[in-house]
C-alpha positions as CSV (number, residue, x, y, z in Angstrom):
1,M,-23.5,-1.1,-20.8
2,S,-22.4,2.5,-21.5
3,A,-19.5,3.5,-23.8
4,T,-17.5,4.6,-20.7
5,D,-17.9,1.2,-19.1
6,R,-16.7,-0.5,-22.3
7,A,-13.7,1.7,-22.5
8,G,-12.7,0.9,-19.0
9,P,-10.8,3.1,-16.6
10,P,-9.1,6.2,-18.2
11,L,-5.3,6.5,-18.7
12,T,-5.2,8.8,-15.6
13,D,-6.0,5.8,-13.4
14,Y,-3.0,3.8,-14.7
15,L,-0.7,6.8,-14.3
16,L,-2.0,7.3,-10.7
17,L,-1.4,3.5,-10.1
18,A,2.2,3.9,-11.2
19,L,2.6,7.0,-9.1
20,L,1.1,5.2,-6.0
21,A,3.6,2.4,-6.6
22,T,6.4,4.9,-6.7
23,L,5.3,6.7,-3.5
24,W,4.9,3.4,-1.6
25,G,8.0,1.9,-3.1
26,A,10.0,4.8,-1.7
27,S,8.5,4.2,1.8
28,Y,10.8,1.2,2.4
29,T,13.9,3.4,2.1
30,F,12.2,6.0,4.3
31,I,11.4,3.4,7.0
32,K,14.8,1.9,6.9
33,L,16.4,5.3,7.5
34,G,13.8,6.3,10.1
35,V,14.1,3.2,12.4
36,A,17.8,3.7,12.6
37,T,17.3,6.2,15.4
38,I,13.5,6.3,16.0
39,P,11.7,3.3,17.5
40,P,9.0,1.7,15.2
41,V,5.9,2.6,17.2
42,T,7.0,6.3,17.6
43,L,8.0,6.5,13.9
44,I,4.6,5.3,12.8
45,A,2.8,7.4,15.4
46,A,4.6,10.5,14.1
47,R,3.9,9.4,10.5
48,T,0.2,9.3,11.0
49,V,0.0,12.5,13.1
50,I,1.9,14.5,10.4
51,A,0.0,13.0,7.5
52,G,-3.4,13.4,9.2
53,G,-2.7,16.9,10.2
54,V,-1.6,17.9,6.7
55,L,-4.6,16.3,5.1
56,L,-6.9,18.0,7.6
57,L,-5.4,21.4,6.8
58,V,-5.8,20.9,3.0
59,L,-9.4,19.8,3.5
60,R,-10.0,23.0,5.5
61,L,-8.4,25.1,2.8
62,R,-10.6,23.3,0.2
63,G,-13.7,24.0,2.3
64,I,-14.5,20.3,2.9
65,R,-15.6,19.3,6.4
66,M,-14.9,16.0,8.0
67,P,-17.9,13.8,8.9
68,T,-19.2,14.2,12.4
69,D,-21.3,11.0,12.8
70,G,-20.1,8.2,15.0
71,R,-20.7,5.5,12.3
72,T,-18.3,7.1,9.8
73,W,-15.6,7.5,12.4
74,R,-16.0,3.9,13.5
75,L,-15.4,3.0,9.9
76,F,-12.3,5.3,9.8
77,G,-11.1,3.6,13.0
78,F,-11.3,0.1,11.5
79,Q,-9.7,1.3,8.3
80,A,-6.9,2.8,10.4
81,V,-6.3,-0.5,12.2
82,M,-6.1,-2.5,9.0
83,N,-4.3,0.0,6.8
84,S,-1.8,1.8,9.1
85,V,-1.7,0.9,12.8
86,I,-1.0,-2.8,12.5
87,P,0.8,-3.1,9.1
88,F,2.8,0.1,9.3
89,T,4.1,-0.9,12.7
90,M,4.8,-4.5,11.8
91,I,6.7,-3.5,8.6
92,A,8.8,-0.9,10.5
93,W,9.6,-3.4,13.2
94,A,10.5,-6.1,10.6
95,E,12.8,-3.8,8.7
96,T,15.0,-3.5,11.7
97,S,16.3,-7.0,11.0
98,L,14.9,-8.3,7.7
99,D,16.7,-8.2,4.4
100,A,15.2,-5.7,2.0
101,G,14.8,-8.0,-0.9
102,L,13.0,-10.7,1.0
103,A,10.8,-8.1,2.7
104,A,9.8,-6.6,-0.7
105,I,8.8,-10.1,-2.0
106,L,6.7,-10.9,1.1
107,N,5.1,-7.4,1.1
108,S,4.2,-7.6,-2.6
109,T,1.8,-10.6,-1.9
110,S,-1.1,-8.4,-0.8
111,P,-2.9,-8.7,-4.2
112,I,-2.9,-12.5,-3.7
113,F,-4.8,-12.1,-0.4
114,T,-7.1,-9.4,-1.9
115,F,-7.9,-11.8,-4.7
116,L,-8.5,-14.8,-2.4
117,I,-10.7,-12.8,0.1
118,T,-12.7,-11.3,-2.8
119,W,-13.1,-14.8,-4.4
120,A,-13.9,-16.7,-1.2
121,V,-15.7,-14.2,1.1
122,T,-16.9,-10.8,-0.2
123,R,-17.4,-11.4,-3.9
124,H,-17.9,-7.6,-4.3
125,E,-16.3,-7.5,-7.7
126,P,-15.8,-10.0,-10.6
127,V,-12.9,-12.5,-10.0
128,S,-11.8,-14.1,-13.3
129,G,-9.1,-16.4,-14.5
130,R,-7.5,-13.4,-16.1
131,K,-7.0,-11.8,-12.7
132,L,-5.7,-15.1,-11.3
133,F,-3.1,-15.1,-14.1
134,G,-2.2,-11.6,-13.1
135,V,-1.6,-12.7,-9.5
136,V,0.6,-15.6,-10.5
137,A,2.5,-13.5,-13.2
138,G,3.0,-10.7,-10.7
139,V,4.5,-12.9,-8.0
140,A,6.8,-14.7,-10.5
141,G,7.9,-11.3,-11.8
142,I,8.7,-9.9,-8.4
143,T,10.8,-12.9,-7.6
144,L,12.8,-12.5,-10.8
145,V,13.2,-8.7,-10.4
146,I,14.6,-9.1,-6.9
147,G,16.6,-12.2,-7.9
148,L,16.2,-15.8,-6.8
149,D,19.0,-15.4,-4.3
150,A,16.7,-13.2,-2.2
151,L,14.6,-16.3,-1.4
152,G,17.6,-17.9,0.2
153,G,16.8,-16.1,3.5
154,A,13.3,-17.5,3.7
155,G,12.6,-19.1,7.0
156,R,15.8,-17.9,8.8
157,Q,14.1,-15.0,10.5
158,L,10.6,-16.4,10.8
159,L,9.0,-13.9,13.2
160,P,9.8,-10.7,11.1
161,Q,8.8,-12.6,8.0
162,L,5.4,-13.6,9.5
163,A,5.0,-9.9,10.5
164,I,5.4,-8.8,6.9
165,V,2.9,-11.4,5.7
166,A,0.4,-10.4,8.5
167,A,0.8,-6.8,7.3
168,T,0.0,-7.8,3.7
169,I,-3.2,-9.6,4.9
170,C,-4.2,-6.4,6.7
171,Y,-3.6,-4.4,3.5
172,A,-5.9,-6.8,1.6
173,V,-8.7,-6.5,4.2
174,A,-8.3,-2.7,4.1
175,A,-8.5,-2.5,0.3
176,I,-11.8,-4.4,0.3
177,F,-13.1,-2.5,3.3
178,G,-12.2,0.8,1.7
179,R,-15.1,0.5,-0.7
180,N,-17.3,1.8,2.1
181,F,-15.9,5.3,1.5
182,K,-16.8,5.4,-2.2
183,G,-19.1,8.4,-2.0
184,L,-16.6,10.5,-0.1
185,D,-13.9,12.8,-1.4
186,P,-10.7,10.7,-1.3
187,M,-9.0,13.1,1.1
188,V,-11.7,12.5,3.7
189,P,-11.1,8.8,4.5
190,A,-7.4,9.4,4.1
191,A,-7.4,12.1,6.8
192,G,-9.9,10.2,8.9
193,S,-8.0,7.0,8.9
194,M,-4.7,8.7,9.6
195,L,-6.1,10.7,12.5
196,S,-7.8,7.6,14.0
197,G,-4.5,5.8,13.7
198,A,-2.6,8.6,15.4
199,A,-5.1,8.5,18.3
200,M,-4.3,4.8,18.8
201,L,-0.5,5.0,18.3
202,I,0.3,8.1,20.3
203,P,-0.5,6.6,23.7
204,L,1.5,3.5,22.8
205,S,4.5,5.6,21.8
206,L,4.3,7.6,25.1
207,V,4.3,4.4,27.1
208,L,6.8,2.2,25.2
209,D,9.3,4.7,23.8
210,R,9.2,7.8,25.9
211,P,9.8,9.9,22.7
212,W,10.8,13.0,24.7
213,A,14.0,11.2,25.6
214,L,14.9,10.2,22.0
215,A,17.7,11.9,20.0
216,P,16.8,11.1,16.3
217,S,19.4,11.9,13.6
218,A,18.8,14.4,10.9
219,S,18.5,11.6,8.3
220,S,15.8,9.9,10.4
221,I,13.9,13.1,10.8
222,G,14.1,13.8,7.0
223,A,13.0,10.2,6.3
224,L,10.1,10.6,8.7
225,L,8.9,13.8,6.9
226,G,9.2,12.1,3.5
227,L,7.4,9.1,4.8
228,A,4.5,11.2,6.2
229,L,4.1,13.8,3.5
230,V,4.9,11.9,0.3
231,S,4.4,8.2,1.1
232,T,1.4,8.6,3.3
233,A,-0.6,11.8,2.9
234,L,-0.3,12.1,-0.9
235,A,-0.3,8.3,-1.4
236,F,-3.5,7.6,0.6
237,V,-5.4,10.3,-1.3
238,I,-4.4,8.5,-4.5
239,Y,-5.2,5.1,-2.9
240,F,-8.8,6.0,-2.0
241,R,-9.3,7.6,-5.4
242,L,-8.2,4.4,-7.2
243,L,-10.3,2.1,-4.9
244,A,-13.4,3.9,-6.3
245,S,-12.4,3.5,-10.0
246,L,-10.2,0.4,-10.3
247,G,-11.6,-1.6,-7.4
248,S,-9.7,-3.4,-4.6
249,V,-8.1,-6.1,-6.7
250,G,-7.0,-3.6,-9.4
251,T,-5.7,-1.0,-6.9
252,M,-3.6,-3.6,-5.0
253,A,-1.9,-4.5,-8.2
254,Q,0.4,-1.6,-7.5
255,A,2.1,-3.8,-4.9
256,Y,3.8,-5.6,-7.8
257,L,5.0,-2.3,-9.3
258,R,6.5,-1.2,-6.0
259,V,9.3,-3.7,-6.2
260,P,10.7,-2.6,-9.7
261,V,10.4,1.0,-8.4
262,G,12.4,0.1,-5.3
263,V,15.0,-1.6,-7.4
264,A,15.2,1.4,-9.8
265,I,15.7,3.7,-6.8
266,G,18.5,1.5,-5.6
267,V,20.2,1.5,-9.0
268,V,20.0,5.3,-9.5
269,F,20.7,6.6,-6.0
270,L,22.6,3.8,-4.3
271,G,24.6,2.3,-7.2
272,E,23.1,-1.2,-6.7
273,T,23.2,-3.8,-9.5
274,P,19.9,-5.4,-10.4
275,A,19.5,-9.1,-10.8
276,S,20.3,-10.6,-14.2
277,T,16.7,-11.8,-14.4
278,A,15.2,-8.3,-13.6
279,M,14.1,-7.5,-17.2
280,I,12.2,-10.7,-17.6
281,G,10.7,-10.1,-14.2
282,L,9.6,-6.6,-15.1
283,V,7.8,-7.9,-18.2
284,L,5.9,-10.4,-16.0
285,V,5.1,-7.7,-13.5
286,V,3.6,-5.5,-16.3
287,L,1.6,-8.4,-17.7
288,G,0.3,-9.2,-14.2
289,V,-0.7,-5.6,-13.5
290,A,-2.4,-5.4,-16.9
291,A,-4.3,-8.6,-16.4
292,M,-5.6,-7.4,-13.0
293,T,-6.6,-3.9,-14.0
294,L,-7.6,-3.8,-17.7
295,P,-11.3,-4.2,-18.3
296,G,-12.5,-7.5,-19.5
297,R,-14.5,-8.0,-22.8
298,A,-18.1,-7.3,-22.3
299,R,-20.5,-10.1,-22.8
300,A,-23.3,-9.5,-25.3
301,K,-26.7,-9.5,-23.7
302,V,-29.4,-11.6,-25.4
303,R,-32.7,-9.8,-25.5
304,P,-36.0,-11.7,-25.6
305,A,-37.8,-11.6,-28.8
């Protein structure tokens, strides 16, 4: 094992993980503002179109060309279905009626499904008791950060809650599938999946919502731009970069960090009061993320005499 392997991922990866959690943590606010006057399918279609277009432009400026073979674009298409088309739309629809606290708890469970799928099906990276501890600690921490009262609404709006859970399962599958793009510049699968998602969502938007007849508010348009540029284009470049270095289980640990970030945004900008158990929960979240991302102790290799 090399010195680099023993040292584990660099500090940059953990800073990027925190940044990704911040960008995706802000997406819940953007979505809530966006769906106020823009239907969910049209909001997500516009999100993918804008994000994909911006990423494609940046790639052109960088002199990087998109792949032209059918196999790679089929991979982009599947990634789009699992990472944007289904989960983005389900979350946007669910947020039209679901309480934010309960939605945050449900959506933060994606590392659990990533862990379980990795352990039971793909086995593409080591799954240890330490990572299992991280999963459990993270979920407990999320619950304490949001507050136990948030669980009181569980089961009352079953359909939107199931939609959030289905979205988290899609995210888990996408995180594992994303290792297929390890050799590509992170911007390439980000742009390819967004453009593929847009190609699927635009026809649905035209049929279901007749977007030319909509009159979105200025706040919804601003939220859409923030959602597309910050929480999608930039976030997905970081996401594919981290999949290559931290792996799928480690990268999905940012789902736990998203909730404290969301709570902090509410405190600073909306004057909300955090739950009394928030600090304890934050400690558990940090422990959970550390357990899922820090490198394990290398085993000594016994060489034959």
